C-alpha positions in Angstrom: 18.5 -13.1 7.5 16.3 -10.8 5.4 12.8 -10.8 6.7 11.0 -8.3 4.4 10.7 -7.5 0.7 9.4 -4.1 -0.1 7.4 -4.1 -3.4 6.9 -1.0 -5.5 4.8 -0.5 -8.6 6.1 2.6 -10.4 4.6 4.5 -13.3 6.2 7.8 -14.5 7.6 8.2 -11.0 11.0 9.7 -12.0 10.5 12.9 -10.0 10.1 11.1 -6.6 11.1 7.4 -6.8 14.6 8.1 -5.4 13.0 9.3 -2.2 11.0 6.1 -2.1 14.0 3.9 -2.6 16.2 5.7 -0.1 13.5 5.3 2.6 13.6 1.5 2.1 17.4 1.4 2.2 17.3 3.4 5.4 15.2 0.8 7.3 16.8 -0.8 10.4 15.9 -4.4 9.5 17.4 -6.3 6.6 15.1 -5.9 3.6 15.0 -6.3 -0.1 13.1 -4.2 -2.7 11.4 -5.3 -5.9 10.4 -2.4 -8.2 8.2 -3.1 -11.2 8.3 -0.3 -13.7 4.9 -0.3 -15.4 6.0 0.8 -18.9 6.8 4.3 -17.8 7.5 6.9 -20.5 10.0 8.9 -18.3 13.3 8.0 -16.6 11.7 5.9 -13.8 13.3 2.6 -15.1 16.8 4.2 -15.6 16.8 5.7 -12.1 15.7 2.5 -10.5 18.3 0.5 -12.4 21.1 2.9 -11.1 20.1 1.8 -7.6 19.9 -1.8 -8.6 23.4 -1.7 -9.9 24.7 0.0 -6.7 22.8 -2.5 -4.5 22.6 -5.7 -6.5 21.8 -7.9 -3.4 19.0 -5.6 -2.2 17.2 -4.2 -5.2 15.6 -5.9 -8.2 14.0 -4.0 -11.0 11.5 -5.5 -13.4 9.9 -3.8 -16.4 6.4 -4.4 -17.9 6.5 -4.2 -21.7 2.9 -2.8 -21.6 1.1 -0.8 -18.9 -0.5 -3.5 -16.7 -1.8 -1.4 -13.8 -0.9 -1.2 -10.1 -2.6 -4.5 -9.1 -0.8 -6.7 -11.7 2.5 -4.9 -11.1 2.3 -5.5 -7.3 1.3 -9.2 -7.9 4.4 -9.6 -10.2 6.6 -8.2 -7.4 5.0 -10.4 -4.8 5.8 -13.4 -7.0 9.5 -12.6 -6.8 9.5 -12.3 -3.0 11.1 -15.1 -0.9 11.0 -13.4 2.5 8.4 -14.2 5.2 6.9 -10.7 4.9 6.2 -8.3 2.0 5.6 -4.6 2.5 3.9 -2.4 -0.1 5.2 1.1 -0.9 3.9 3.2 -3.8 6.6 5.1 -5.7 5.4 8.5 -4.7 5.3 7.7 -0.9 8.1 7.1 1.6 8.7 5.6 5.0 10.2 6.9 8.2 13.2 5.0 9.6 12.2 2.2 11.9 8.9 1.4 10.2 9.6 -2.2 9.2 11.3 -3.0 12.6 8.2 -1.8 14.5 5.9 -3.7 12.2 7.7 -7.0 12.2 7.8 -6.9 16.0 4.0 -6.3 16.1 3.4 -9.1 13.6 5.4 -11.5 15.7 3.6 -10.4 18.9 0.1 -10.5 17.6 0.2 -13.2 14.9 -1.9 -11.0 12.6 -1.7 -11.5 8.9 -1.5 -7.8 8.1 -0.3 -4.6 9.8 -0.6 -1.0 8.9 0.5 2.4 10.4 -0.7 5.9 10.7 0.3 8.4 7.9 1.2 12.0 7.6 -0.3 13.8 4.5 2.2 15.5 2.3 1.8 18.0 -0.5 2.6 16.9 -4.1 6.1 18.5 -3.8 6.8 16.6 -0.5 6.0 19.2 2.2 3.9 18.4 5.2 0.3 19.5 5.2 0.3 19.3 9.0 -2.4 16.6 8.8 -2.1 13.2 10.3 -4.5 10.2 9.8 -4.3 7.8 12.8 -4.9 4.1 12.8 -6.4 1.8 15.5 -4.2 -0.8 17.1 -6.8 -3.4 16.1 -9.0 -3.3 13.0 -11.8 -5.8 12.5 -13.6 -6.9 9.3 -16.8 -5.1 10.3 -14.9 -1.9 11.0 -13.1 -2.1 7.7 -16.4 -2.5 5.8 -17.4 1.0 7.1 -14.2 2.7 6.1 -10.8 1.8 4.7 -8.4 2.7 7.5 -5.6 0.6 6.0 -3.4 2.6 3.7 -1.7 0.6 1.0 1.8 2.1 1.4 1.7 1.4 5.1 1.0 -2.3 4.8 3.2 -5.2 5.7 1.7 -8.7 5.4 2.7 -12.3 5.3 4.0 -13.4 2.0 1.8 -16.5 1.9 -1.3 -14.3 2.5 -0.2 -11.8 -0.2 0.0 -14.7 -2.7 -3.3 -16.2 -1.5 -5.1 -12.9 -2.1 -3.5 -11.3 -5.2 -4.8 -7.8 -6.0 -7.4 -7.4 -8.8 -9.9 -5.0 -10.2 -7.9 -1.9 -11.0 -11.2 -0.3 -12.0 -12.0 -0.1 -8.3 -9.9 0.3 -5.1 -7.9 -2.9 -5.5 -6.1 -2.6 -2.2 -9.4 -2.2 -0.2 -10.8 -5.3 -1.9 -7.7 -7.2 -0.8 -7.8 -6.1 2.8 -11.5 -7.1 3.1 -10.8 -10.5 1.7 -7.9 -11.0 4.1 -9.7 -9.9 7.2 -12.8 -11.9 6.3 -10.6 -15.0 6.5 -7.9 -14.1 9.0 -9.7 -11.8 11.4 -8.3 -8.5 12.6 -5.4 -6.4 11.3 -2.8 -4.8 13.6 -2.1 -1.1 13.5 0.7 1.1 14.8 -0.6 4.6 15.5 2.6 6.5 14.4 3.2 8.4 11.2 5.7 6.0 9.8 4.2 6.6 6.3 4.6 9.9 4.5 1.7 9.9 2.0 1.9 12.2 -1.0 -1.4 13.7 -2.1 -0.8 13.3 -5.8 -2.8 15.3 -8.2 -3.6 12.4 -10.5 -4.4 9.7 -7.9 -7.6 7.7 -8.2 -8.8 8.9 -4.8 -8.4 12.6 -5.7 -11.4 12.6 -8.0 -14.1 12.3 -5.3 -17.0 11.3 -7.5 -14.9 8.6 -9.3 -13.6 7.4 -6.0 -17.1 7.2 -4.6 -18.2 5.0 -7.5 -15.2 2.8 -7.1 -15.9 2.4 -3.4 -19.4 1.2 -4.0 -18.0 -1.2 -6.6 -15.7 -2.6 -3.9 -18.6 -3.9 -1.9 -20.1 -5.5 -5.0 -16.8 -7.2 -5.8 -16.6 -8.8 -2.4 -20.0 -10.2 -2.7 -22.6 -7.8 -1.2 -25.9 -7.0 -2.9 -26.9 -3.5 -4.0 -28.7 -2.5 -0.8 -26.0 -3.6 1.6 -23.4 -2.1 -0.7 -25.2 1.2 -0.5 -25.4 1.0 3.3 -21.6 0.4 3.6 -20.9 3.1 1.1 -22.9 5.8 3.1 -20.9 4.8 6.2 -17.7 5.1 4.2 -18.6 8.5 2.9 -19.3 9.8 6.4 -16.0 8.6 7.7 -14.3 10.2 4.7 -15.8 13.6 5.5 -14.5 13.3 9.0 -11.1 12.0 8.1 -10.2 14.9 5.7 -12.1 17.6 7.6 
């Protein structure tokens, strides 16, 4: 029985989406994959469709007629999932073999609504930087407020929870907002401190522009309901953790 649906929002990802898809197909637990092409102008859709034609029972490809953003594309993919769990994987990242098996086992053992893993930082062309960002085995809401230790492409969560808290606010860090909402209701997240995620440091990612990312992080706290002063307090803590993380 298929337990997990991997969801991927892809925009102009032709140069690396094959690596992403192959890492899902290599997992040791039965899983499906839903790819949403977000109106790409390159060959992303054609490449994804080749895999969908080769693996019709495992890969579904959807196409947005207009660019809708990562949040809306992920939500569209979640709406197609019928499995107990969904796992998020951005098109420029990839997983190590065994990731989903380890995470589904931890989810069953802990009863947590969400689970993430550690990640190895990769260069834009896919080579290792030699840097690894760990994750705690247990992440509380209060800890998450101070810094986002849950990387989007490492996440697996219950399908019902993903539908309860759809991603929104692409003008900010939409994934961080979602994790905060989930932990505020369901308590702690589980973590597996192994580099199951290979995280590509893309040149055009939102987090690469530090000033823009800082402004979006402050906005996260405003979106989840905190006033200006508390938001500033959490932002300062976030900034200090960021300096330490990428030192």
